[in-house]
N, C-alpha and C positions, 0 to 999 in steps of 0.2 A: 792637336782637338784636349790636351790637357790643360792649354792654356784658354780653351774658350770654353766657361762651364755651361753655356747652355747647350751646347755642341756636345758636350760629354755626357749631359741628362738624357738627352736625346738617344744619343746611343747604349747609355745605359738601361732605358725603357726599352729601344725597341730590342735588345739582346735578351731582356726581362720576359719581354714578349715572345719571342722566340723560342726559348728554353720552355716557358709555358705552353704554348701549341706545341713542342715536340712532346712532350710529355704526357698531354692529355690525347693526343693522337694515337702516341704509342699505347696509351693505356686502353683507349678504346679497340682498338686492334686486337691487342691481348684478350679483351673480354669476350668482343666479337668472334674472333678463333676458337675460343675456349666452349662459348655456349652454341655456336655454329656447328663446331667439331662431335657434339655429342647428338650422334640419331637416337630416335625416339626406340626406348626397349618395347619389344613385342611378344608377347606369348603365343606359342603354337600349343593349340587348345588339343588335348588327348581325345582322340576315336571314342565313342561310346562302345561297352563292350557287351556284344549281343549274343555271346554264348552258341548252345545249339541251334537259337532263332536263326541265327544270321542264315543259315542255308534255304529257309522259307522265303518264298516267293510271295504267299498270303497266308494266315494263321488267323483264324477268328476263335471267339470264344463262346459263342453260343452254338452260330451254322456261319455256313459259306454256300452262297447261291451264285450262280451262275446263267447268263442267257447267251446263245450266240458261241462262236467259235473261240473263244479266249483261250490264249497259249501264256503256259509260265514256265521259265526256265527252270526255277528253284522248287522246292518242294511244297505240298499244301496240305495244310492240317484243321482242327479242331478242337479244342479241348477247354473245359469241360464238359461242351455239348458232343454231340457225335454226328450230326447231319453234315453231310456235303452234298450238291443238288448242283446238277448241270453238267459233270464231268464223266461222261461227254455230254454233249459236243466239245464242251474243254478238254484243253488236253494240260496236262503237269508233266513237265520234263523230269521232274524227282521223285521222292516219294511222296503216300499219300498217307495222312496220318487220322484216323479218327477218333477220338479221344482215346488213344490208348498210352501207355507210358511215354511214348518219345514225344507224342503231343504235348502233355503234362510237362515233360523236363522242359521243352520250348517253352510255354506259357509262365514257368518259372522264372527263365531266364529274360525273359520279355518283360517282366515282373522288375526284373534287377536294372535293365536297359532302361527302362520307365524312367525308374527313381533316380537314374544315374544323370540323364539327359535331363531332368525336372531341378536338380541341385547346383547345378552349374552354374558358378558364377558369372552375372550376365557381364557382356561388353559395353552393349546399347539398350536401349529401349525401342520399341516399334510399335506402332498402332493402325488399325485400320488398312486400306488397300495397301500391299507391295508394289503395285505397278510403277515401272518406271523405275526403280531404285537398284543402283549397284552396290551391292555390299560386300567387302573383303571377311575374312573368316572370324569367325567371334561368338559368340553367344547373344541370342536378340531374342528380349524379352517383351510380352505383349500380356496385360493384364484384363483382355476385351479378346473378342474373336479375331480373326484375321484374315484378308481376303485378298485374292489376287484376279484382278480384271483384262490384264494383259501379260507382259513379261517382265520377269523379276530375273536381275544377270548375278551372279554371284564369281566373286573375282579371286583367283585364285592367288594373283602378285605373282607369278612363277613358281609358288610351293605346293608341292604337289600332294603335301601333308599336311595342307589348310582343313579345317574343320571349321563347319557352317553347322549350329544347332539353335533351330528356333522354340523357345517356350510358349506355346499358347495356352493362355488360361480358360480358353472356351471352347470356339468349335473355328476350323480350318475350311473355307470355302474358294473356290476357284473358278472362274466363268469359262465358257465355253471358248475354245482355241487360246486359251490360257496357256503359256510357258515360263517354264524355268532355265534360264540360260548358263554354261559354265564357261568361263574365259580363263584363260591366262593359268592352267595348270590346275583349276577347282575339279575335285572329283567327286561323281554321285556317289560312291561307296561312303566318303566323308561328309554327309549331308543328313539330319535327321532333325523330325518333325516331331516335338512332344505335344498331341493336343488331348487337353485336358476335358474333351467331351466327344466330340467326333467329326469326323471330317468327311467332303464330301469333293471330289474333284470332275470337273464338268465336263461338257459334251468332248471329243476330240482334240484334248487337252495335252499336253505334253509335261509331264512331271517327274520330277528328279529328289531322289532321295528314301529313307527309311521312314515310314509312318509310324509311331509307335502311339494308338489313339487307346484311351481309356474307355471307350463304349465302343462304337463302331465305325465302319467306313466306306463309304458308296462311290465306287468308280463307276461312273458313267458310258455312255455309248462309244466306241472309239476312243478311250484315251489311252495313250501308252506313257508307262511307267518304267526307269531304270532306276528301279528301286524294291522296294517292301508296302506290303499292307499290312501290317500287324494290329488285332485288334484285340483288347486283355478279355472284356466281359461282352460285348455286343457281335454281332454279326459282320460280314464282312460280303459285300453285292458287287458282282460283276457282270458288265455287257459288253461283249465283243472289246475285250481289250488285249492287250500286248505287255506280258512284265520281263525283264529283261535285267539279270542278277547285275548289282553294281561293282564293278570289277576296280582294281586299285594299282596303280603304278607305284608301288612304296620306295623300292630299293634302287639306286643307282650302281647297276653292276659293271664291271670293264672285266672284259676278255682278256686273260692276262698273255703275257708275252711268251711266245712259244717259240724255243731254240733248240736246234736239233743238230749235233755235232756227228759224224760219222767219221772215225779213225779206222781204217782199215793199213795193219803192218805185217809184212811178210819176212822172215829171216830164214834165210836156209844157209846151211853149214857142210861142207864137205871136208872130209879129210882123209884124202886118201893117204896108206901108208902102205909105204914098199920095203920088200925083204931081199937083198942079194943072196942069189940061189933060189932057193925056192920060194917064190914069191908070197906074203901075207896082204891081202888088202882088207883093208876094214873103212867103212862107208858110215858116218852118222848123218843122217837127215833130220834137223827137226823143224816143223813149221809149225807157225804160232799166228793163229787170228783171232784179233779179238775186234769186235762190233761194239759202240755205245752209242746207244738211242736216247736222249733223255728230253722231255719234255716238261711242262711245268708241274701238270696235274697226273701225271703218268709216267713212272720209268720202267724202260726196259733194257736189260742188259744179258744180251748173248757172248758166250764165252764159246768159242769151238776149242774143244780140249787138246792139248799138244800128243801130237802123232810124231813116234818115234820107232824107229826100223836100225836095228843094228843087223849088218852083217860080218863077219869075219869068221876067218878061216888062218889059223896059225898054226905054223909046221915048226918052221926055228927062224929065228928075228936075228936079224945083223945089222943092216944099215937102214936107218929109215929117215924117210925124207915127208915133213908136215907141209901140205899146202893148205890155206885158208881163204876162202871167197866166201864173203859175207853179202847180202844183197837185203838193203832195207826198203820195202814202198811206203808211203805213207802219203795218205789223201783225207782232205779234212773237208766236208763243207758244209758251211753256216747258214742256218735261214733262220731270220727274226720276222716274226709278225706280229703287229702291234694292233690294235681297234680301239677304236673311239669308245667310251662310255656308251653305253646305252640304257634305256629303260627297261628295267623286266618287269614282267606282270605278272601279279600276285594274286590270284582271282580269290583268296581266302581273305587277304589282307590281315590275320590272326594268327596267334597261336593257341592251343589250348583246348579243351575238348571242344568234342564236336566238329563239325564243319565250317561253321560259323567261328569257332573260339573265341579267344578273348584279345583285347589289342596288342600287338605286339609292341606297340611301346606307348606307353600312359604315363608317361612323363611330359611335363610342363615344361618348355623352353625356355629360354630369354637371352638376348646377346644385345650390346652395346658396342659401339665402333668409333672411330674416329677417321674422317677423311684424310688421303694423304695429298690430297692439296691444299689444307691448311698449312703444312709446313712455311710455305713461303709466308700466309700472311703472319706467321707468329713469328716468323724471324723478321721479316719488317719491323713488327711491332718493338720487339726487344730492340734493334738496331737503332728506333727514334728513341727509344726512351733512355738508352745509353747516352745517346748524343743529346737528349735534352737535359741529363742529369750534369755532364760535362758542363754544358753553358751556365749553367746554374753553379756550378763550382768556381767556374773560372771567374764566372760575373761577381761572387763574394770573395775573391781573391784581390780582384782589381781593388773593391769598394774598401775592402780592409787597409792597404796600402796606403789609400788617399790619405793628406795631412789634414 
């Protein structure tokens, strides 16, 4: 091959092409691996702090009116107004507060919650009818009215702490038989509707979340709400409705492993003493029992005190014979039980003053990661890169040796 310049040039071109291809492929794999390995950062929005208003199903500013046998699982109140009508036939499972100090504090906390929800940085802008949409956790802002003529789906993507906040500049109006659906861990306690004027929920609709309205809220015939209707300045009107408290499963609790050990030990020692002539017998009997039971949460130890009986009669001593017998019995029983982690329900979802409290977790979280499957891609890229560089070096070396 060295004697044929044409073949040599062809071989060199082929080698240079191979080296260039390997280096290019290796670089591409490395870049793709690094870019694909980075999962998008995501933020988990903190719940809106409700304070004492979190214990209310319905709170009005001016009045609360009801028609028919509405049922409220939580508290009922009004402030600064004092008028509540229609209870009975309506029933409030919690306390009722008409313009008292408790209702005044709830209204104060409502203002704080309203401002909190309104100030959150938006994730996405929305407008018009939300029907047919599937939304992940985030903050959704509308500069105009929002409607719902069918089903809106809120997707928690497996995270029970996903928070959904809707910032609506004017009205919220849902149609008859409309529905807010929760999937993949999304929870009603983490859904908030901050409404810049008034909200109307259509007949026989199914609504989820806490409405924080600046003016008034109208809940029409047969509507079921898993959440709250909280109006700052106007009235709340009800008509044969059912309100349930939006509970949250926030923490994963693992039942601790329980180990029980029982030790029983009995030791008996008998020492007879015999004297030639007149006999003297001494008997020592000692019994000790220790029982110990240990669990992860509680520890109980019972120790039976040592009982010793000494009986001795001595007249004269001569020859003494000692015999010792020791008997030890030990039994140990170990039992281990492990329970798979389960979700523990926390109906309040919060800590702090009042039943509603303030959010137990107000931090924003973010995370990034690299897929473990990228190891092969990155390794192959490095291997190709090394091969290409070697070919490049060998080619340069051979060319430098030519006359």
